[in-house]
C-alpha positions in Angstrom: -17.9 123.4 6.4 -19.9 125.2 9.0 -19.8 128.5 7.1 -21.0 126.8 4.0 -23.8 124.9 5.7 -25.1 128.0 7.4 -25.1 130.0 4.2 -27.1 127.4 2.1 -30.1 128.8 0.3 -32.4 127.7 -2.6 -30.1 129.1 -5.2 -27.4 126.4 -5.3 -29.9 123.5 -4.6 -29.7 120.7 -7.2 -32.3 118.1 -6.0 -33.7 116.2 -3.1 -34.8 112.7 -2.3 -37.3 111.7 0.4 -37.9 108.5 2.3 -39.8 107.5 5.5 -37.0 108.9 7.8 -36.5 112.3 6.2 -34.9 113.7 3.1 -31.5 114.3 1.5 -30.6 117.6 -0.3 -27.7 118.1 -2.7 -26.2 121.5 -3.3 -23.7 122.8 -5.8 -22.0 125.7 -4.0 -19.4 128.2 -5.1 -17.3 129.1 -1.9 -13.7 130.0 -1.4 -13.1 130.1 -5.1 -14.1 126.4 -5.3 -17.2 124.6 -6.6 -18.3 122.3 -3.9 -20.7 119.3 -3.6 -22.7 119.4 -0.3 -25.1 116.6 0.5 -27.0 116.8 3.8 -29.7 114.5 5.3 -32.4 115.9 7.5 -34.1 113.3 9.8 -36.8 113.8 12.4 -36.0 111.9 15.6 -37.8 112.3 18.9 -39.9 115.3 17.6 -36.9 117.4 16.5 -34.9 117.7 13.2 -31.4 116.4 13.0 -29.0 117.4 10.2 -26.4 114.9 9.1 -23.6 116.0 6.7 -23.1 113.1 4.3 -20.7 114.5 1.7 -18.7 117.7 1.3 -16.1 117.8 -1.5 -15.0 119.4 -4.8 -17.7 119.2 -7.4 -17.0 116.8 -10.3 -19.3 116.9 -13.4 -18.2 113.4 -14.3 -19.7 111.9 -11.1 -23.4 111.3 -11.6 -25.7 113.0 -9.1 
């Protein structure tokens, strides 16, 4: 998971949602010969950003984004 998170770029990005606490980004990533769903939340607390991994699993086109 760490390797995948550190390698994220704009290319596999699918969409984001923003609220008053921060935003959530969803990525569709091809790693390790698998298509993965990576959903991360970035919040600002105490004047610094914190990243929270929400979801990390095989991509499934039948599950709505």
